[in-house]
C-alpha positions in Angstrom: -97.0 -106.8 71.5 -94.7 -107.5 68.5 -94.0 -104.9 65.8 -96.2 -106.8 63.3 -99.0 -107.4 65.8 -99.3 -103.6 66.2 -100.8 -103.4 62.7 -103.5 -105.9 63.6 -104.4 -104.5 67.0 -104.8 -101.1 68.7 -105.3 -97.6 67.2 -105.5 -97.6 63.4 -104.4 -94.0 62.9 -101.3 -94.5 65.1 -100.5 -97.8 63.4 -100.8 -96.3 59.9 -98.7 -93.3 60.8 -95.9 -95.4 62.4 -95.8 -97.6 59.4 -96.3 -95.0 56.7 -93.9 -92.2 57.8 -90.7 -94.2 57.3 -92.1 -95.6 54.0 -92.8 -92.1 52.8 -89.4 -91.1 54.0 -87.9 -94.0 51.9 -89.9 -92.8 48.9 -88.6 -89.3 49.3 -85.1 -90.7 49.6 -85.5 -92.5 46.3 -86.9 -89.3 44.7 -84.1 -87.3 46.2 -81.5 -89.3 44.2 -82.9 -87.9 41.0 -83.5 -84.5 42.5 -79.9 -84.3 43.7 -78.7 -85.3 40.3 -80.9 -82.7 38.6 -80.0 -79.9 41.0 -76.3 -80.3 40.3 -76.7 -81.2 36.6 -78.9 -78.1 36.3 -75.8 -76.0 37.1 -74.4 -77.2 33.8 -77.6 -76.2 31.9 -80.9 -77.4 30.6 -79.3 -79.4 27.8 -77.6 -81.6 30.4 -80.9 -81.9 32.3 -82.6 -83.0 29.0 -79.9 -85.7 28.5 -80.2 -87.1 32.0 -84.0 -86.9 31.8 -84.1 -88.7 28.5 -81.8 -91.6 29.7 -83.8 -91.6 32.9 -86.9 -92.9 31.1 -85.2 -96.3 30.9 -84.5 -96.5 34.6 -88.1 -95.4 35.1 -89.2 -98.2 32.7 -87.1 -100.6 34.8 -89.6 -100.2 37.6 -92.2 -102.1 35.6 -89.9 -105.2 35.8 -88.9 -104.5 39.4 -92.6 -104.3 40.5 -93.3 -108.0 39.7 -91.1 -109.5 42.5 -91.5 -106.3 44.6 -95.3 -106.5 44.9 -95.0 -110.3 45.2 -92.7 -109.9 48.2 -94.7 -107.1 49.8 -98.1 -108.7 49.6 -96.8 -112.3 50.1 -94.9 -111.4 53.2 -97.7 -109.2 54.6 -100.4 -111.8 54.2 -98.1 -114.6 55.5 -97.2 -112.5 58.5 -100.8 -111.8 59.1 -101.4 -115.6 59.3 -98.3 -116.0 61.5 -96.8 -118.3 58.8 -93.1 -117.2 58.6 -92.1 -120.3 56.7 -94.4 -119.2 53.9 -93.1 -115.6 54.1 -89.5 -116.9 53.6 -90.6 -118.7 50.5 -91.9 -115.5 49.0 -88.7 -113.7 50.0 -86.5 -116.3 48.4 -88.4 -116.4 45.1 -88.6 -112.6 44.9 -84.9 -112.2 45.3 -84.2 -115.0 42.8 -86.5 -113.3 40.3 -85.1 -109.8 40.7 -81.5 -111.0 40.1 -82.4 -112.7 36.9 -84.5 -109.8 35.6 -81.8 -107.3 36.5 -79.1 -109.2 34.5 -81.5 -109.4 31.5 -82.5 -105.8 31.5 -78.9 -104.5 31.9 -77.8 -106.6 28.9 -80.5 -105.0 26.8 -79.7 -101.4 27.8 -76.0 -101.9 27.2 -76.4 -103.6 23.9 -79.0 -101.2 22.4 -78.1 -97.9 24.2 -77.7 -95.9 21.0 -81.0 -96.8 19.3 -82.8 -96.5 22.6 -81.8 -92.9 23.0 -82.3 -92.4 19.3 -86.0 -93.1 19.7 -86.6 -89.7 21.2 -85.3 -87.8 18.1 -83.6 -85.2 20.2 -81.8 -83.7 17.2 -78.9 -82.2 19.4 -75.6 -84.2 19.1 -74.3 -83.1 22.5 -77.6 -84.0 24.3 -77.7 -87.4 22.5 -74.1 -88.3 23.4 -74.6 -87.3 27.1 -77.8 -89.3 27.3 -76.0 -92.4 25.8 -73.1 -92.0 28.3 -75.5 -91.7 31.3 -77.5 -94.7 30.2 -74.4 -96.9 29.7 -73.0 -96.1 33.1 -76.2 -96.6 35.0 -76.8 -99.9 33.2 -73.6 -101.4 34.5 -74.8 -100.8 38.1 -78.4 -101.5 37.5 -78.4 -104.7 39.6 -78.2 -102.5 42.7 -81.1 -100.4 41.4 -83.2 -103.5 41.0 -82.5 -105.4 44.2 -82.8 -102.5 46.7 -86.6 -102.0 46.2 -87.2 -105.7 46.8 -85.3 -105.7 50.0 -87.3 -102.6 51.0 -90.6 -104.4 50.1 -89.7 -107.4 52.3 -89.2 -105.3 55.4 -92.2 -103.2 54.6 -94.4 -106.2 54.1 -93.2 -107.5 57.5 -94.3 -104.2 59.0 -90.8 -102.9 59.7 -90.5 -99.8 57.6 -87.9 -98.0 59.7 -85.0 -100.3 58.6 -85.2 -99.7 54.8 -85.7 -96.0 55.5 -82.4 -95.8 57.4 -80.5 -97.9 54.9 -81.8 -96.0 51.8 -81.0 -92.7 53.6 -77.4 -93.7 53.9 -77.3 -94.2 50.1 -78.8 -90.7 49.6 -76.1 -89.1 51.8 -73.4 -90.9 49.7 -75.1 -89.6 46.5 -75.4 -86.0 47.9 -71.7 -86.0 48.8 -70.5 -87.5 45.5 -72.7 -85.6 43.1 -71.1 -82.1 43.3 -67.6 -83.7 43.5 -68.0 -85.8 40.4 -70.3 -83.5 38.3 -68.5 -80.2 38.9 -65.0 -81.6 39.6 -64.4 -80.3 43.1 -61.1 -80.9 44.8 -59.1 -83.9 43.4 -62.1 -85.1 41.3 -62.2 -84.4 37.5 -65.2 -82.6 36.1 -67.3 -85.4 34.7 -70.7 -83.6 34.4 -73.4 -86.0 33.2 -71.1 -89.1 33.6 -70.3 -88.0 37.1 -74.0 -88.0 38.1 -74.4 -91.5 36.8 -71.2 -92.8 38.6 -72.3 -91.2 41.9 -75.7 -92.8 41.7 -74.3 -96.3 41.0 -71.9 -96.0 43.9 -74.6 -94.9 46.3 -77.0 -97.7 45.2 -74.2 -100.2 45.7 -73.6 -99.0 49.2 -77.4 -99.5 49.9 -77.2 -103.1 48.6 -74.2 -104.0 50.8 -75.9 -102.6 53.9 -79.1 -104.5 53.1 -77.1 -107.8 52.8 -75.3 -107.2 56.1 -78.6 -106.4 57.8 -80.2 -109.5 56.3 -77.6 -111.7 57.9 -78.7 -110.4 61.3 -82.4 -111.2 60.7 -82.8 -115.0 60.7 -86.6 -114.7 61.1 -86.7 -113.4 57.5 -83.6 -114.4 55.7 -82.2 -117.7 57.2 -81.9 -120.7 55.0 -83.0 -119.0 51.8 -80.5 -120.7 49.4 -80.9 -118.5 46.4 -79.4 -121.2 44.2 -82.2 -123.7 44.9 -84.8 -124.5 42.2 -87.8 -122.2 41.7 -91.2 -123.4 42.8 -93.6 -122.8 40.0 -96.6 -122.4 42.3 -95.1 -119.5 44.2 -93.6 -117.9 41.1 -97.0 -118.1 39.6 -98.6 -116.3 42.6 -95.9 -113.6 42.6 -96.4 -113.0 38.9 -100.2 -112.9 39.4 -99.8 -110.3 42.1 -97.1 -108.2 40.5 -97.8 -108.5 36.8 -100.9 -106.2 36.6 -99.0 -103.5 38.6 -95.9 -104.0 36.4 -97.9 -103.8 33.2 -99.5 -100.5 34.5 -96.1 -99.1 35.4 -94.5 -100.1 32.1 -97.5 -98.8 30.1 -97.3 -95.5 32.1 -93.6 -95.1 31.3 -94.2 -96.0 27.6 -96.9 -93.3 27.5 -94.5 -90.8 29.2 -91.9 -91.6 26.6 -94.4 -91.0 23.8 -95.4 -87.7 25.5 -91.7 -86.8 25.6 -91.4 -87.4 21.9 -94.5 -85.2 21.3 -93.0 -82.3 23.3 -89.6 -82.7 21.7 -91.0 -80.8 18.7 -90.9 -77.7 20.9 -87.1 -78.2 21.6 -85.0 -79.3 24.6 -86.5 -76.8 27.1 -89.9 -78.5 27.4 -88.1 -81.8 27.9 -86.2 -80.3 30.8 -89.4 -78.8 32.0 -91.2 -82.1 32.1 -88.2 -83.8 33.8 -87.7 -81.2 36.5 -91.5 -80.6 36.9 -92.2 -84.3 37.4 -89.6 -84.4 40.1 -91.2 -81.5 41.9 -94.6 -83.0 41.4 -93.2 -86.1 43.0 -93.8 -84.3 46.3 -97.3 -85.8 45.9 -96.8 -89.1 44.2 -93.9 -90.1 46.3 -95.8 -89.3 49.4 -98.8 -91.1 48.0 -96.7 -94.0 46.8 -95.2 -94.4 50.3 -98.7 -94.4 51.8 -99.8 -96.8 49.1 -97.2 -99.3 50.3 -98.2 -98.7 54.0 -101.9 -99.2 53.1 -101.0 -102.4 51.2 -99.1 -103.8 54.2 -101.8 -102.8 56.7 -104.6 -104.2 54.6 -102.6 -107.3 53.7 -101.8 -108.2 57.3 -105.3 -107.6 58.5 -106.8 -109.4 55.5 -104.4 -112.4 56.3 -105.7 -112.3 59.9 -109.3 -112.0 58.7 -109.9 -108.7 60.6 -112.4 -107.1 58.3 -113.3 -104.2 60.6 -109.7 -103.0 60.4 -109.6 -103.6 56.7 -112.6 -101.3 56.3 -111.7 -98.6 58.8 -108.0 -98.6 57.9 -108.8 -97.6 54.3 -111.0 -94.6 55.2 -108.5 -93.5 57.8 -105.7 -93.5 55.2 -107.9 -91.9 52.6 -108.6 -89.0 54.9 -104.9 -88.5 55.7 -103.9 -88.5 52.0 -106.7 -86.2 51.0 -105.4 -83.6 53.4 -101.9 -84.1 52.0 -103.2 -83.9 48.4 -104.9 -80.6 49.1 -101.7 -79.2 50.6 -99.6 -80.2 47.7 -102.1 -78.8 45.2 -101.9 -75.4 46.9 -98.1 -75.6 47.0 -97.7 -76.4 43.3 -100.2 -73.8 42.3 -99.0 -70.9 44.4 -95.3 -71.6 44.8 -94.6 -72.8 41.2 -92.0 -70.3 40.2 -89.7 -70.4 43.3 -89.9 -74.2 43.3 -88.8 -74.5 39.7 -86.1 -71.9 40.0 -84.3 -74.1 42.5 -83.4 -76.5 39.7 -82.5 -74.3 36.8 -81.4 -70.9 38.2 -80.9 -68.1 35.8 -82.7 -69.7 32.8 -85.8 -67.5 32.6 -87.6 -69.2 29.8 -87.3 -72.7 31.4 -88.5 -71.3 34.7 -91.5 -69.6 33.1 -92.6 -72.7 31.2 -91.9 -74.8 34.3 -94.2 -72.6 36.5 -97.0 -73.1 34.0 -96.5 -76.9 34.1 -96.6 -77.0 37.9 -99.8 -74.9 38.1 -101.6 -77.1 35.6 -100.5 -80.3 37.3 -101.2 -78.9 40.7 -104.9 -79.1 40.1 -104.9 -82.9 40.0 -102.7 -83.6 43.1 -105.5 -84.6 45.4 -106.8 -87.1 42.9 -103.4 -88.6 42.5 -103.3 -89.1 46.3 -106.7 -90.8 46.3 -105.7 -93.1 43.4 -102.5 -94.2 45.2 -104.2 -94.8 48.5 -107.0 -96.9 46.9 -104.5 -98.8 44.8 -102.7 -99.8 48.0 -105.9 -101.1 49.5 -106.6 -103.2 46.5 -103.1 -104.5 46.5 -103.3 -105.5 50.1 -106.3 -107.6 49.4 -104.4 -109.3 46.5 -106.6 -107.6 44.0 -104.0 -105.9 41.8 -106.0 -105.9 38.6 -108.5 -103.1 39.2 -105.9 -100.3 39.8 -104.0 -101.6 36.7 -107.1 -101.4 34.5 -107.9 -97.9 35.6 -104.2 -96.8 35.2 -103.8 -98.4 31.8 -107.0 -97.1 30.3 -106.7 -93.4 31.4 -102.9 -93.3 30.9 -103.5 -94.6 27.4 -106.0 -91.8 26.7 -103.2 -89.2 27.5 -101.8 -89.6 24.0 -104.9 -88.7 21.9 -105.8 -86.1 24.5 -102.3 -84.6 24.3 -102.3 -84.6 20.5 -105.7 -83.0 20.3 -105.2 -80.3 23.0 -101.8 -79.4 21.8 -103.2 -78.8 18.3 -105.5 -76.1 19.7 -104.6 -72.6 20.9 -103.2 -74.3 24.1 -100.2 -75.5 22.2 -97.6 -77.2 24.6 -99.8 -76.4 27.6 -102.4 -78.8 26.1 -100.0 -81.7 26.8 -99.8 -80.7 30.4 -103.7 -80.4 30.6 -104.0 -84.0 29.2 -101.8 -85.3 32.0 -103.7 -83.4 34.7 -107.2 -84.4 33.5 -106.3 -88.1 33.2 -105.1 -88.0 36.9 -108.4 -86.6 37.9 -110.3 -89.4 36.2 -108.0 -92.1 37.6 -108.5 -91.0 41.2 -112.3 -90.7 40.8 -112.9 -94.0 39.0 -110.7 -96.1 41.3 -112.4 -94.7 44.4 -115.8 -95.5 43.1 -114.7 -99.0 42.1 -113.3 -99.7 45.6 -116.5 -98.4 47.3 -118.6 -100.7 45.1 -116.4 -103.6 46.0 -116.8 -102.9 49.8 -120.6 -102.7 49.2 -120.7 -106.1 47.5 -118.4 -107.8 50.1 -120.6 -109.5 52.7 -118.0 -108.9 55.4 -118.0 -105.1 54.9 -121.2 -104.1 53.2 -123.0 -103.1 56.5 -120.0 -101.5 58.2 -120.0 -97.8 59.0 -117.3 -95.4 60.2 
């Protein structure tokens, strides 16, 4: 039985775990890049964390652009593999790589040209924080092509059902980043103390290493990457399908980041500490959404391949198996964030009592919604695997959009800054609940699944 056939035959729980665990590992590796930066930058102080966090919004926003070819590659390769049509899979691979290279060059030119007004948007009001944020953004922008192309390579392998390869390759990049971060940030040994700039340089070098290894690996995988010719003309039909698959998810991601940027502007009125709290807190909270995001990709690949093979029983049972797994993980992370908030936060900003105090409050409030976040991600993966990327995007855009009026209202009450955190948590609860109901209704209406039982 081939690696990809294992997703279409045999034990569903085993297949999902074998696919999902490396993808989750890859998600944690990508999260660990930011965490490693923050741990070492945190040794400089919360002002440096605020600078990196502010500039980081634009790398976060970049994911909206990356998601168009990424989702196109992931779903296109998965469904083509499910139909045993590798020629069609290669077409999706070529077009996804062509798109991401063009988008990366465009985005980098924007960030470099407008780096000062882009940072100025946040009204930070602290000259040293502003200058550090501009420096970090400029350096990251020059290496952003690596940041863009690596997720697409990862999506290609994941869509094919081979999640172990991108996990190993991305892990190498993390190790490089972990070694370079303290050397360049703090100036250990022969390295000068570069602080925020050092964090950016270390990240770019690590991402470049990952890209090089992906390219070398691709040369050894002719079944996926032979005869791609990235300089050939684009096929409008396939570009259109990639855009239709990826654009709703991209719009949701971009909208989500835009809302987060507005939230950051709202909390800036309380000073740089809340900005640092949100940045560090969101990274800790990523224990859930990176795990859930990894499982979302696994669910998308599993559903996509079985949908391509027209195996509706596995489409049906695979979703509920995945939902059970992620619900258990969501409960665990909720308990972790609620009951271990203070020690978790103190890892990143040791010795800064007020930042730790506010950070612990943030984690406890957001901890309540972790199980719903896990449900949302799992269900979105199932929708994506079917090629129905619009429903998760609608739910995400609507309820993320409501965060702004909710944050403004709740923060104007006696809750103050904590009202902003409650707005985030409540919206996540609604997103998970509504998307779950939508998917169940769709299964009920589908003639292939409406009579199935677990």
